[in-house]
N, CA, C and O atoms as CSV, one atom per row, in Angstrom:
chain,resi,resn,atom,element,x,y,z
A,1,MET,N,N,-29.274,-22.688,-24.520
A,1,MET,CA,C,-29.404,-23.452,-23.305
A,1,MET,C,C,-28.322,-23.084,-22.294
A,1,MET,O,O,-28.593,-22.932,-21.103
A,2,THR,N,N,-27.114,-22.946,-22.779
A,2,THR,CA,C,-26.004,-22.652,-21.891
A,2,THR,C,C,-26.209,-21.314,-21.194
A,2,THR,O,O,-25.895,-21.175,-20.012
A,3,ASP,N,N,-26.735,-20.322,-21.921
A,3,ASP,CA,C,-26.968,-19.011,-21.327
A,3,ASP,C,C,-27.978,-19.088,-20.188
A,3,ASP,O,O,-27.831,-18.398,-19.179
A,4,GLU,N,N,-29.022,-19.940,-20.346
A,4,GLU,CA,C,-30.021,-20.084,-19.292
A,4,GLU,C,C,-29.391,-20.663,-18.034
A,4,GLU,O,O,-29.668,-20.197,-16.929
A,5,TYR,N,N,-28.542,-21.679,-18.196
A,5,TYR,CA,C,-27.891,-22.288,-17.043
A,5,TYR,C,C,-26.948,-21.299,-16.367
A,5,TYR,O,O,-26.910,-21.214,-15.139
A,6,GLU,N,N,-26.194,-20.557,-17.159
A,6,GLU,CA,C,-25.280,-19.572,-16.597
A,6,GLU,C,C,-26.045,-18.497,-15.841
A,6,GLU,O,O,-25.607,-18.046,-14.783
A,7,LYS,N,N,-27.196,-18.084,-16.384
A,7,LYS,CA,C,-28.005,-17.062,-15.723
A,7,LYS,C,C,-28.534,-17.601,-14.391
A,7,LYS,O,O,-28.524,-16.886,-13.389
A,8,GLU,N,N,-28.995,-18.851,-14.371
A,8,GLU,CA,C,-29.490,-19.443,-13.142
A,8,GLU,C,C,-28.370,-19.578,-12.117
A,8,GLU,O,O,-28.568,-19.306,-10.933
A,9,ASP,N,N,-27.189,-20.001,-12.578
A,9,ASP,CA,C,-26.050,-20.129,-11.680
A,9,ASP,C,C,-25.664,-18.776,-11.098
A,9,ASP,O,O,-25.369,-18.665,-9.908
A,10,ASP,N,N,-25.666,-17.743,-11.946
A,10,ASP,CA,C,-25.329,-16.406,-11.475
A,10,ASP,C,C,-26.325,-15.928,-10.428
A,10,ASP,O,O,-25.932,-15.335,-9.423
A,11,GLU,N,N,-27.612,-16.181,-10.656
A,11,GLU,CA,C,-28.634,-15.754,-9.702
A,11,GLU,C,C,-28.481,-16.505,-8.375
A,11,GLU,O,O,-28.611,-15.903,-7.309
A,12,GLU,N,N,-28.209,-17.801,-8.430
A,12,GLU,CA,C,-28.007,-18.573,-7.207
A,12,GLU,C,C,-26.786,-18.057,-6.444
A,12,GLU,O,O,-26.815,-17.927,-5.220
A,13,TYR,N,N,-25.722,-17.767,-7.180
A,13,TYR,CA,C,-24.503,-17.251,-6.563
A,13,TYR,C,C,-24.775,-15.910,-5.887
A,13,TYR,O,O,-24.337,-15.682,-4.760
A,14,GLU,N,N,-25.493,-15.029,-6.569
A,14,GLU,CA,C,-25.815,-13.721,-5.999
A,14,GLU,C,C,-26.653,-13.870,-4.733
A,14,GLU,O,O,-26.439,-13.148,-3.760
A,15,ASP,N,N,-27.604,-14.800,-4.742
A,15,ASP,CA,C,-28.416,-15.038,-3.545
A,15,ASP,C,C,-27.549,-15.513,-2.382
A,15,ASP,O,O,-27.727,-15.068,-1.248
A,16,GLU,N,N,-26.615,-16.412,-2.665
A,16,GLU,CA,C,-25.734,-16.912,-1.617
A,16,GLU,C,C,-24.852,-15.801,-1.057
A,16,GLU,O,O,-24.633,-15.723,0.152
A,17,VAL,N,N,-24.349,-14.945,-1.939
A,17,VAL,CA,C,-23.510,-13.833,-1.492
A,17,VAL,C,C,-24.321,-12.889,-0.615
A,17,VAL,O,O,-23.837,-12.448,0.428
A,18,GLU,N,N,-25.540,-12.574,-1.019
A,18,GLU,CA,C,-26.385,-11.686,-0.229
A,18,GLU,C,C,-26.690,-12.296,1.138
A,18,GLU,O,O,-26.666,-11.595,2.149
A,19,ASP,N,N,-26.976,-13.601,1.173
A,19,ASP,CA,C,-27.242,-14.266,2.446
A,19,ASP,C,C,-26.015,-14.234,3.353
A,19,ASP,O,O,-26.126,-14.002,4.557
A,20,THR,N,N,-24.853,-14.467,2.765
A,20,THR,CA,C,-23.609,-14.458,3.530
A,20,THR,C,C,-23.325,-13.068,4.083
A,20,THR,O,O,-22.940,-12.931,5.244
A,21,GLU,N,N,-23.511,-12.041,3.269
A,21,GLU,CA,C,-23.280,-10.669,3.728
A,21,GLU,C,C,-24.239,-10.309,4.853
A,21,GLU,O,O,-23.835,-9.693,5.839
A,22,ALA,N,N,-25.485,-10.681,4.716
A,22,ALA,CA,C,-26.463,-10.375,5.751
A,22,ALA,C,C,-26.112,-11.083,7.052
A,22,ALA,O,O,-26.245,-10.515,8.136
A,23,SER,N,N,-25.667,-12.315,6.936
A,23,SER,CA,C,-25.271,-13.072,8.116
A,23,SER,C,C,-24.065,-12.436,8.789
A,23,SER,O,O,-24.036,-12.303,10.012
A,24,ALA,N,N,-23.075,-12.044,8.008
A,24,ALA,CA,C,-21.871,-11.417,8.555
A,24,ALA,C,C,-22.204,-10.092,9.236
A,24,ALA,O,O,-21.694,-9.806,10.319
A,25,GLU,N,N,-23.055,-9.285,8.609
A,25,GLU,CA,C,-23.448,-8.012,9.202
A,25,GLU,C,C,-24.180,-8.241,10.519
A,25,GLU,O,O,-23.982,-7.500,11.482
A,26,SER,N,N,-25.015,-9.257,10.557
A,26,SER,CA,C,-25.754,-9.571,11.769
A,26,SER,C,C,-24.808,-9.985,12.887
A,26,SER,O,O,-24.955,-9.537,14.025
A,27,GLU,N,N,-23.836,-10.840,12.569
A,27,GLU,CA,C,-22.876,-11.272,13.577
A,27,GLU,C,C,-22.041,-10.114,14.083
A,27,GLU,O,O,-21.786,-10.009,15.282
A,28,GLU,N,N,-21.610,-9.237,13.173
A,28,GLU,CA,C,-20.809,-8.098,13.583
A,28,GLU,C,C,-21.593,-7.190,14.516
A,28,GLU,O,O,-21.063,-6.735,15.529
A,29,SER,N,N,-22.838,-6.924,14.188
A,29,SER,CA,C,-23.607,-6.035,15.048
A,29,SER,C,C,-23.886,-6.683,16.401
A,29,SER,O,O,-23.931,-5.992,17.418
A,30,GLU,N,N,-24.075,-8.014,16.424
A,30,GLU,CA,C,-24.284,-8.700,17.698
A,30,GLU,C,C,-23.031,-8.604,18.556
A,30,GLU,O,O,-23.124,-8.330,19.752
A,31,ASP,N,N,-21.838,-8.829,17.954
A,31,ASP,CA,C,-20.598,-8.743,18.699
A,31,ASP,C,C,-20.377,-7.344,19.229
A,31,ASP,O,O,-19.982,-7.167,20.382
A,32,GLU,N,N,-20.628,-6.351,18.399
A,32,GLU,CA,C,-20.432,-4.964,18.804
A,32,GLU,C,C,-21.374,-4.620,19.949
A,32,GLU,O,O,-20.961,-4.002,20.930
A,33,ASP,N,N,-22.639,-5.018,19.829
A,33,ASP,CA,C,-23.598,-4.726,20.876
A,33,ASP,C,C,-23.225,-5.420,22.176
A,33,ASP,O,O,-23.408,-4.852,23.253
A,34,SER,N,N,-22.706,-6.637,22.094
A,34,SER,CA,C,-22.407,-7.361,23.316
A,34,SER,C,C,-21.243,-6.715,24.071
A,34,SER,O,O,-21.305,-6.602,25.295
A,35,VAL,N,N,-20.199,-6.293,23.383
A,35,VAL,CA,C,-19.082,-5.637,24.054
A,35,VAL,C,C,-19.517,-4.279,24.580
A,35,VAL,O,O,-19.178,-3.904,25.702
A,36,ALA,N,N,-20.258,-3.552,23.780
A,36,ALA,CA,C,-20.692,-2.207,24.178
A,36,ALA,C,C,-21.643,-2.243,25.373
A,36,ALA,O,O,-21.698,-1.292,26.152
A,37,SER,N,N,-22.378,-3.321,25.517
A,37,SER,CA,C,-23.382,-3.373,26.582
A,37,SER,C,C,-22.857,-3.983,27.881
A,37,SER,O,O,-23.604,-4.079,28.855
A,38,TRP,N,N,-21.593,-4.396,27.916
A,38,TRP,CA,C,-21.060,-4.979,29.142
A,38,TRP,C,C,-20.952,-3.913,30.223
A,38,TRP,O,O,-20.452,-2.815,29.977
A,39,GLY,N,N,-21.417,-4.237,31.403
A,39,GLY,CA,C,-21.235,-3.363,32.551
A,39,GLY,C,C,-19.925,-3.705,33.246
A,39,GLY,O,O,-19.212,-4.619,32.832
A,40,TYR,N,N,-19.614,-2.970,34.298
A,40,TYR,CA,C,-18.352,-3.185,35.021
A,40,TYR,C,C,-18.275,-4.598,35.586
A,40,TYR,O,O,-17.256,-5.271,35.432
A,41,GLU,N,N,-19.337,-5.050,36.234
A,41,GLU,CA,C,-19.335,-6.389,36.834
A,41,GLU,C,C,-19.215,-7.466,35.771
A,41,GLU,O,O,-18.553,-8.482,35.985
A,42,ASP,N,N,-19.853,-7.251,34.623
A,42,ASP,CA,C,-19.777,-8.225,33.541
A,42,ASP,C,C,-18.351,-8.299,32.995
A,42,ASP,O,O,-17.844,-9.386,32.718
A,43,LYS,N,N,-17.710,-7.150,32.843
A,43,LYS,CA,C,-16.327,-7.127,32.359
A,43,LYS,C,C,-15.408,-7.832,33.356
A,43,LYS,O,O,-14.517,-8.589,32.969
A,44,LYS,N,N,-15.636,-7.572,34.636
A,44,LYS,CA,C,-14.826,-8.187,35.682
A,44,LYS,C,C,-15.006,-9.707,35.676
A,44,LYS,O,O,-14.038,-10.456,35.803
A,45,SER,N,N,-16.245,-10.146,35.528
A,45,SER,CA,C,-16.541,-11.576,35.490
A,45,SER,C,C,-15.924,-12.235,34.259
A,45,SER,O,O,-15.329,-13.307,34.360
A,46,ARG,N,N,-16.064,-11.601,33.105
A,46,ARG,CA,C,-15.496,-12.149,31.869
A,46,ARG,C,C,-13.973,-12.173,31.938
A,46,ARG,O,O,-13.343,-13.111,31.452
A,47,PHE,N,N,-13.389,-11.154,32.534
A,47,PHE,CA,C,-11.942,-11.106,32.695
A,47,PHE,C,C,-11.470,-12.293,33.541
A,47,PHE,O,O,-10.506,-12.972,33.187
A,48,SER,N,N,-12.151,-12.532,34.645
A,48,SER,CA,C,-11.791,-13.653,35.519
A,48,SER,C,C,-11.929,-14.986,34.805
A,48,SER,O,O,-11.068,-15.856,34.932
A,49,LYS,N,N,-13.009,-15.148,34.055
A,49,LYS,CA,C,-13.230,-16.390,33.317
A,49,LYS,C,C,-12.159,-16.606,32.248
A,49,LYS,O,O,-11.672,-17.723,32.074
A,50,GLU,N,N,-11.792,-15.548,31.537
A,50,GLU,CA,C,-10.765,-15.663,30.503
A,50,GLU,C,C,-9.414,-15.993,31.109
A,50,GLU,O,O,-8.670,-16.806,30.560
A,51,MET,N,N,-9.090,-15.378,32.224
A,51,MET,CA,C,-7.821,-15.668,32.878
A,51,MET,C,C,-7.782,-17.111,33.370
A,51,MET,O,O,-6.758,-17.782,33.246
A,52,LEU,N,N,-8.888,-17.589,33.925
A,52,LEU,CA,C,-8.954,-18.980,34.378
A,52,LEU,C,C,-8.847,-19.932,33.189
A,52,LEU,O,O,-8.140,-20.937,33.261
A,53,ALA,N,N,-9.539,-19.624,32.105
A,53,ALA,CA,C,-9.460,-20.463,30.906
A,53,ALA,C,C,-8.040,-20.469,30.347
A,53,ALA,O,O,-7.544,-21.520,29.944
A,54,GLY,N,N,-7.384,-19.320,30.317
A,54,GLY,CA,C,-6.006,-19.242,29.843
A,54,GLY,C,C,-5.065,-20.047,30.725
A,54,GLY,O,O,-4.150,-20.703,30.228
A,55,LEU,N,N,-5.288,-19.997,32.028
A,55,LEU,CA,C,-4.452,-20.749,32.960
A,55,LEU,C,C,-4.661,-22.251,32.808
A,55,LEU,O,O,-3.693,-23.011,32.768
A,56,ILE,N,N,-5.911,-22.682,32.724
A,56,ILE,CA,C,-6.199,-24.109,32.565
A,56,ILE,C,C,-5.665,-24.626,31.233
A,56,ILE,O,O,-4.986,-25.652,31.185
A,57,ASN,N,N,-5.974,-23.910,30.151
A,57,ASN,CA,C,-5.451,-24.308,28.833
A,57,ASN,C,C,-3.928,-24.290,28.829
A,57,ASN,O,O,-3.283,-25.186,28.285
A,58,GLY,N,N,-3.364,-23.255,29.443
A,58,GLY,CA,C,-1.915,-23.138,29.504
A,58,GLY,C,C,-1.278,-24.307,30.226
A,58,GLY,O,O,-0.277,-24.860,29.770
A,59,LEU,N,N,-1.861,-24.683,31.353
A,59,LEU,CA,C,-1.316,-25.824,32.101
A,59,LEU,C,C,-1.421,-27.115,31.309
A,59,LEU,O,O,-0.466,-27.889,31.240
A,60,LEU,N,N,-2.584,-27.346,30.711
A,60,LEU,CA,C,-2.779,-28.592,29.951
A,60,LEU,C,C,-1.844,-28.667,28.742
A,60,LEU,O,O,-1.165,-29.673,28.537
A,61,PHE,N,N,-1.815,-27.606,27.952
A,61,PHE,CA,C,-0.969,-27.609,26.767
A,61,PHE,C,C,0.513,-27.556,27.134
A,61,PHE,O,O,1.346,-28.108,26.416
A,62,ALA,N,N,0.845,-26.904,28.236
A,62,ALA,CA,C,2.242,-26.846,28.670
A,62,ALA,C,C,2.745,-28.230,29.038
A,62,ALA,O,O,3.858,-28.610,28.671
A,63,VAL,N,N,1.934,-28.980,29.756
A,63,VAL,CA,C,2.332,-30.346,30.127
A,63,VAL,C,C,2.517,-31.197,28.875
A,63,VAL,O,O,3.523,-31.892,28.737
A,64,VAL,N,N,1.558,-31.145,27.973
A,64,VAL,CA,C,1.646,-31.949,26.748
A,64,VAL,C,C,2.869,-31.541,25.921
A,64,VAL,O,O,3.656,-32.398,25.517
A,65,ALA,N,N,3.032,-30.242,25.668
A,65,ALA,CA,C,4.151,-29.774,24.846
A,65,ALA,C,C,5.487,-30.058,25.534
A,65,ALA,O,O,6.449,-30.455,24.876
A,66,GLY,N,N,5.554,-29.861,26.839
A,66,GLY,CA,C,6.783,-30.120,27.573
A,66,GLY,C,C,7.184,-31.586,27.535
A,66,GLY,O,O,8.357,-31.915,27.354
A,67,VAL,N,N,6.200,-32.466,27.706
A,67,VAL,CA,C,6.474,-33.907,27.652
A,67,VAL,C,C,6.917,-34.313,26.247
A,67,VAL,O,O,7.882,-35.063,26.091
A,68,VAL,N,N,6.220,-33.824,25.233
A,68,VAL,CA,C,6.589,-34.154,23.848
A,68,VAL,C,C,8.014,-33.673,23.549
A,68,VAL,O,O,8.802,-34.401,22.945
A,69,ALA,N,N,8.341,-32.456,23.969
A,69,ALA,CA,C,9.692,-31.926,23.729
A,69,ALA,C,C,10.735,-32.757,24.471
A,69,ALA,O,O,11.799,-33.054,23.928
A,70,TYR,N,N,10.427,-33.131,25.710
A,70,TYR,CA,C,11.371,-33.942,26.479
A,70,TYR,C,C,11.585,-35.304,25.823
A,70,TYR,O,O,12.723,-35.746,25.667
A,71,VAL,N,N,10.507,-35.963,25.442
A,71,VAL,CA,C,10.614,-37.289,24.819
A,71,VAL,C,C,11.333,-37.192,23.475
A,71,VAL,O,O,12.179,-38.029,23.158
A,72,TRP,N,N,11.005,-36.198,22.708
A,72,TRP,CA,C,11.569,-36.062,21.362
A,72,TRP,C,C,13.063,-35.735,21.400
A,72,TRP,O,O,13.859,-36.350,20.691
A,73,PHE,N,N,13.436,-34.755,22.241
A,73,PHE,CA,C,14.818,-34.282,22.251
A,73,PHE,C,C,15.650,-34.820,23.418
A,73,PHE,O,O,16.855,-34.575,23.482
A,74,GLN,N,N,15.019,-35.550,24.337
A,74,GLN,CA,C,15.714,-36.078,25.525
A,74,GLN,C,C,16.442,-34.972,26.285
A,74,GLN,O,O,17.583,-35.138,26.714
A,75,ASP,N,N,15.754,-33.838,26.441
A,75,ASP,CA,C,16.340,-32.685,27.125
A,75,ASP,C,C,15.284,-32.090,28.063
A,75,ASP,O,O,14.337,-31.442,27.618
A,76,LEU,N,N,15.462,-32.320,29.352
A,76,LEU,CA,C,14.488,-31.844,30.332
A,76,LEU,C,C,14.403,-30.314,30.343
A,76,LEU,O,O,13.313,-29.754,30.456
A,77,GLY,N,N,15.540,-29.646,30.228
A,77,GLY,CA,C,15.549,-28.177,30.221
A,77,GLY,C,C,14.717,-27.608,29.090
A,77,GLY,O,O,13.952,-26.665,29.293
A,78,LEU,N,N,14.859,-28.174,27.896
A,78,LEU,CA,C,14.082,-27.710,26.746
A,78,LEU,C,C,12.592,-27.956,26.968
A,78,LEU,O,O,11.763,-27.107,26.643
A,79,GLY,N,N,12.257,-29.117,27.523
A,79,GLY,CA,C,10.850,-29.410,27.822
A,79,GLY,C,C,10.255,-28.415,28.800
A,79,GLY,O,O,9.120,-27.970,28.632
A,80,LEU,N,N,11.028,-28.066,29.828
A,80,LEU,CA,C,10.541,-27.101,30.816
A,80,LEU,C,C,10.414,-25.699,30.225
A,80,LEU,O,O,9.462,-24.980,30.529
A,81,VAL,N,N,11.365,-25.313,29.387
A,81,VAL,CA,C,11.302,-23.991,28.742
A,81,VAL,C,C,10.081,-23.911,27.827
A,81,VAL,O,O,9.362,-22.912,27.841
A,82,ILE,N,N,9.844,-24.942,27.043
A,82,ILE,CA,C,8.679,-24.950,26.148
A,82,ILE,C,C,7.387,-24.929,26.954
A,82,ILE,O,O,6.444,-24.224,26.595
A,83,ALA,N,N,7.336,-25.692,28.036
A,83,ALA,CA,C,6.135,-25.715,28.879
A,83,ALA,C,C,5.875,-24.341,29.495
A,83,ALA,O,O,4.741,-23.863,29.499
A,84,ALA,N,N,6.926,-23.709,30.014
A,84,ALA,CA,C,6.758,-22.388,30.626
A,84,ALA,C,C,6.332,-21.346,29.595
A,84,ALA,O,O,5.467,-20.513,29.866
A,85,ALA,N,N,6.943,-21.397,28.415
A,85,ALA,CA,C,6.578,-20.443,27.358
A,85,ALA,C,C,5.131,-20.639,26.920
A,85,ALA,O,O,4.417,-19.668,26.671
A,86,MET,N,N,4.704,-21.884,26.828
A,86,MET,CA,C,3.322,-22.177,26.443
A,86,MET,C,C,2.350,-21.657,27.492
A,86,MET,O,O,1.337,-21.046,27.150
A,87,LEU,N,N,2.647,-21.892,28.756
A,87,LEU,CA,C,1.784,-21.416,29.834
A,87,LEU,C,C,1.673,-19.891,29.815
A,87,LEU,O,O,0.570,-19.347,29.872
A,88,ILE,N,N,2.788,-19.217,29.737
A,88,ILE,CA,C,2.783,-17.748,29.721
A,88,ILE,C,C,2.020,-17.218,28.505
A,88,ILE,O,O,1.224,-16.287,28.625
A,89,ASN,N,N,2.263,-17.808,27.347
A,89,ASN,CA,C,1.616,-17.330,26.123
A,89,ASN,C,C,0.103,-17.504,26.194
A,89,ASN,O,O,-0.629,-16.609,25.772
A,90,LEU,N,N,-0.383,-18.615,26.708
A,90,LEU,CA,C,-1.836,-18.827,26.756
A,90,LEU,C,C,-2.505,-17.967,27.819
A,90,LEU,O,O,-3.652,-17.558,27.636
A,91,VAL,N,N,-1.830,-17.684,28.910
A,91,VAL,CA,C,-2.399,-16.764,29.907
A,91,VAL,C,C,-2.472,-15.354,29.323
A,91,VAL,O,O,-3.478,-14.664,29.487
A,92,VAL,N,N,-1.413,-14.928,28.645
A,92,VAL,CA,C,-1.414,-13.603,28.007
A,92,VAL,C,C,-2.475,-13.541,26.905
A,92,VAL,O,O,-3.124,-12.511,26.725
A,93,ALA,N,N,-2.652,-14.640,26.169
A,93,ALA,CA,C,-3.686,-14.679,25.125
A,93,ALA,C,C,-5.073,-14.500,25.737
A,93,ALA,O,O,-5.909,-13.790,25.177
A,94,GLY,N,N,-5.323,-15.132,26.872
A,94,GLY,CA,C,-6.609,-14.950,27.552
A,94,GLY,C,C,-6.804,-13.513,27.998
A,94,GLY,O,O,-7.886,-12.946,27.844
A,95,LEU,N,N,-5.754,-12.931,28.550
A,95,LEU,CA,C,-5.801,-11.529,28.983
A,95,LEU,C,C,-6.042,-10.600,27.796
A,95,LEU,O,O,-6.886,-9.706,27.861
A,96,ALA,N,N,-5.299,-10.816,26.713
A,96,ALA,CA,C,-5.460,-9.972,25.522
A,96,ALA,C,C,-6.824,-10.186,24.873
A,96,ALA,O,O,-7.413,-9.250,24.332
A,97,GLY,N,N,-7.319,-11.407,24.929
A,97,GLY,CA,C,-8.606,-11.720,24.306
A,97,GLY,C,C,-9.775,-10.984,24.928
A,97,GLY,O,O,-10.795,-10.778,24.270
A,98,ILE,N,N,-9.647,-10.589,26.166
A,98,ILE,CA,C,-10.727,-9.839,26.808
A,98,ILE,C,C,-10.433,-8.341,26.833
A,98,ILE,O,O,-11.362,-7.538,26.738
A,99,THR,N,N,-9.171,-7.947,26.958
A,99,THR,CA,C,-8.875,-6.514,27.061
A,99,THR,C,C,-8.857,-5.800,25.711
A,99,THR,O,O,-9.222,-4.627,25.630
A,100,ILE,N,N,-8.442,-6.484,24.662
A,100,ILE,CA,C,-8.379,-5.830,23.345
A,100,ILE,C,C,-9.769,-5.407,22.851
A,100,ILE,O,O,-9.921,-4.263,22.423
A,101,PRO,N,N,-10.787,-6.276,22.891
A,101,PRO,CA,C,-12.114,-5.814,22.451
A,101,PRO,C,C,-12.663,-4.673,23.306
A,101,PRO,O,O,-13.316,-3.768,22.786
A,102,ILE,N,N,-12.404,-4.712,24.604
A,102,ILE,CA,C,-12.879,-3.642,25.480
A,102,ILE,C,C,-12.167,-2.329,25.137
A,102,ILE,O,O,-12.801,-1.276,25.061
A,103,ALA,N,N,-10.856,-2.396,24.931
A,103,ALA,CA,C,-10.098,-1.185,24.585
A,103,ALA,C,C,-10.539,-0.625,23.235
A,103,ALA,O,O,-10.695,0.587,23.082
A,104,LEU,N,N,-10.739,-1.507,22.261
A,104,LEU,CA,C,-11.193,-1.036,20.949
A,104,LEU,C,C,-12.573,-0.398,21.041
A,104,LEU,O,O,-12.843,0.601,20.375
A,105,ASP,N,N,-13.444,-0.972,21.863
A,105,ASP,CA,C,-14.780,-0.393,22.038
A,105,ASP,C,C,-14.685,0.998,22.662
A,105,ASP,O,O,-15.428,1.904,22.283
A,106,LYS,N,N,-13.777,1.164,23.613
A,106,LYS,CA,C,-13.583,2.482,24.237
A,106,LYS,C,C,-13.083,3.511,23.223
A,106,LYS,O,O,-13.367,4.702,23.347
A,107,LEU,N,N,-12.339,3.044,22.222
A,107,LEU,CA,C,-11.815,3.934,21.185
A,107,LEU,C,C,-12.791,4.104,20.018
A,107,LEU,O,O,-12.435,4.694,18.998
A,108,ASP,N,N,-14.009,3.597,20.158
A,108,ASP,CA,C,-15.045,3.646,19.117
A,108,ASP,C,C,-14.612,2.951,17.826
A,108,ASP,O,O,-14.929,3.394,16.722
A,109,ILE,N,N,-13.875,1.846,17.998
A,109,ILE,CA,C,-13.481,1.005,16.869
A,109,ILE,C,C,-14.245,-0.302,17.018
A,109,ILE,O,O,-14.336,-0.851,18.116
A,110,ASP,N,N,-14.789,-0.797,15.924
A,110,ASP,CA,C,-15.585,-2.018,15.968
A,110,ASP,C,C,-14.710,-3.204,16.382
A,110,ASP,O,O,-13.838,-3.616,15.617
A,111,PRO,N,N,-14.926,-3.757,17.572
A,111,PRO,CA,C,-14.106,-4.874,18.036
A,111,PRO,C,C,-14.275,-6.135,17.188
A,111,PRO,O,O,-13.349,-6.940,17.089
A,112,ALA,N,N,-15.431,-6.312,16.586
A,112,ALA,CA,C,-15.683,-7.525,15.804
A,112,ALA,C,C,-14.796,-7.608,14.574
A,112,ALA,O,O,-14.452,-8.703,14.128
A,113,THR,N,N,-14.427,-6.469,14.027
A,113,THR,CA,C,-13.626,-6.484,12.802
A,113,THR,C,C,-12.137,-6.242,13.062
A,113,THR,O,O,-11.312,-6.527,12.193
A,114,SER,N,N,-11.779,-5.723,14.238
A,114,SER,CA,C,-10.398,-5.328,14.472
A,114,SER,C,C,-9.654,-6.178,15.495
A,114,SER,O,O,-8.423,-6.201,15.494
A,115,SER,N,N,-10.363,-6.865,16.351
A,115,SER,CA,C,-9.712,-7.568,17.456
A,115,SER,C,C,-8.749,-8.652,17.012
A,115,SER,O,O,-7.681,-8.805,17.604
A,116,THR,N,N,-9.105,-9.405,15.984
A,116,THR,CA,C,-8.290,-10.554,15.608
A,116,THR,C,C,-6.889,-10.158,15.168
A,116,THR,O,O,-5.929,-10.874,15.451
A,117,VAL,N,N,-6.758,-9.037,14.484
A,117,VAL,CA,C,-5.441,-8.589,14.035
A,117,VAL,C,C,-4.548,-8.300,15.237
A,117,VAL,O,O,-3.401,-8.744,15.287
A,118,PHE,N,N,-5.072,-7.563,16.194
A,118,PHE,CA,C,-4.292,-7.210,17.377
A,118,PHE,C,C,-4.011,-8.437,18.238
A,118,PHE,O,O,-2.901,-8.604,18.742
A,119,LEU,N,N,-5.012,-9.290,18.406
A,119,LEU,CA,C,-4.835,-10.481,19.242
A,119,LEU,C,C,-3.783,-11.417,18.659
A,119,LEU,O,O,-2.950,-11.949,19.392
A,120,THR,N,N,-3.816,-11.616,17.355
A,120,THR,CA,C,-2.819,-12.469,16.710
A,120,THR,C,C,-1.422,-11.887,16.868
A,120,THR,O,O,-0.469,-12.617,17.141
A,121,THR,N,N,-1.302,-10.585,16.699
A,121,THR,CA,C,-0.002,-9.931,16.854
A,121,THR,C,C,0.524,-10.097,18.272
A,121,THR,O,O,1.688,-10.447,18.467
A,122,VAL,N,N,-0.325,-9.848,19.262
A,122,VAL,CA,C,0.092,-9.957,20.661
A,122,VAL,C,C,0.541,-11.380,20.976
A,122,VAL,O,O,1.612,-11.570,21.551
A,123,THR,N,N,-0.248,-12.370,20.616
A,123,THR,CA,C,0.115,-13.748,20.949
A,123,THR,C,C,1.369,-14.205,20.216
A,123,THR,O,O,2.178,-14.937,20.785
A,124,ASP,N,N,1.546,-13.792,18.973
A,124,ASP,CA,C,2.763,-14.163,18.239
A,124,ASP,C,C,4.002,-13.532,18.864
A,124,ASP,O,O,5.006,-14.212,19.079
A,125,VAL,N,N,3.933,-12.248,19.153
A,125,VAL,CA,C,5.086,-11.544,19.720
A,125,VAL,C,C,5.422,-12.104,21.101
A,125,VAL,O,O,6.584,-12.389,21.391
A,126,ILE,N,N,4.420,-12.259,21.941
A,126,ILE,CA,C,4.650,-12.786,23.291
A,126,ILE,C,C,5.176,-14.215,23.221
A,126,ILE,O,O,6.090,-14.577,23.962
A,127,GLY,N,N,4.608,-15.024,22.338
A,127,GLY,CA,C,5.056,-16.411,22.206
A,127,GLY,C,C,6.516,-16.519,21.810
A,127,GLY,O,O,7.280,-17.251,22.439
A,128,PHE,N,N,6.907,-15.796,20.775
A,128,PHE,CA,C,8.303,-15.836,20.330
A,128,PHE,C,C,9.239,-15.256,21.392
A,128,PHE,O,O,10.270,-15.847,21.712
A,129,PHE,N,N,8.874,-14.107,21.928
A,129,PHE,CA,C,9.721,-13.459,22.926
A,129,PHE,C,C,9.884,-14.339,24.160
A,129,PHE,O,O,11.000,-14.512,24.649
A,130,THR,N,N,8.801,-14.891,24.662
A,130,THR,CA,C,8.858,-15.713,25.862
A,130,THR,C,C,9.736,-16.933,25.656
A,130,THR,O,O,10.605,-17.226,26.477
A,131,PHE,N,N,9.509,-17.647,24.559
A,131,PHE,CA,C,10.303,-18.848,24.303
A,131,PHE,C,C,11.780,-18.491,24.153
A,131,PHE,O,O,12.636,-19.125,24.771
A,132,LEU,N,N,12.082,-17.491,23.343
A,132,LEU,CA,C,13.480,-17.141,23.106
A,132,LEU,C,C,14.154,-16.595,24.370
A,132,LEU,O,O,15.320,-16.895,24.625
A,133,ALA,N,N,13.439,-15.807,25.150
A,133,ALA,CA,C,14.004,-15.258,26.374
A,133,ALA,C,C,14.266,-16.367,27.393
A,133,ALA,O,O,15.334,-16.413,28.005
A,134,LEU,N,N,13.306,-17.246,27.571
A,134,LEU,CA,C,13.501,-18.360,28.527
A,134,LEU,C,C,14.628,-19.282,28.062
A,134,LEU,O,O,15.433,-19.746,28.870
A,135,ALA,N,N,14.679,-19.543,26.758
A,135,ALA,CA,C,15.745,-20.394,26.240
A,135,ALA,C,C,17.108,-19.744,26.430
A,135,ALA,O,O,18.077,-20.424,26.770
A,136,ALA,N,N,17.192,-18.436,26.215
A,136,ALA,CA,C,18.471,-17.728,26.381
A,136,ALA,C,C,18.904,-17.751,27.850
A,136,ALA,O,O,20.091,-17.897,28.140
A,137,VAL,N,N,17.970,-17.612,28.762
A,137,VAL,CA,C,18.329,-17.575,30.173
A,137,VAL,C,C,18.659,-18.966,30.710
A,137,VAL,O,O,19.639,-19.124,31.438
A,138,PHE,N,N,17.869,-19.962,30.369
A,138,PHE,CA,C,18.026,-21.283,30.989
A,138,PHE,C,C,18.794,-22.304,30.168
A,138,PHE,O,O,19.271,-23.288,30.732
A,139,LEU,N,N,18.934,-22.118,28.880
A,139,LEU,CA,C,19.582,-23.136,28.066
A,139,LEU,C,C,20.953,-22.727,27.544
A,139,LEU,O,O,21.735,-23.592,27.149
A,140,LEU,N,N,21.263,-21.448,27.530
A,140,LEU,CA,C,22.579,-21.035,27.017
A,140,LEU,C,C,23.583,-20.843,28.132
A,140,LEU,O,O,24.735,-20.496,27.872
């Protein structure tokens, strides 16, 4: 009896894995096709939208983070530095989020599988550098 249940479980698991792989392959090909098929005007429009989204998100999160830092540490300078670093980082993230997939597509690298590594690296480096640089200039 146990062997029958294990066999059924194995078959169900294999079906789920196959469905998941097919879904992932489909999503990857859709992402690749969408970046590859963008024309100049579409890239320009998407770039503008990403920059606007980065600016809006940056402003909203900068205000929230700056206020929280000010209230928590009772230091206006620190709140302003955190707010400025947050704004800069989110604008750069929006810029990188649209330019990295386009650049990878130009290099014949699948943007769907490679973009996240580069985007995470860019946002982490810019975030740390911006905060530390602003803090060194304005707080020390």
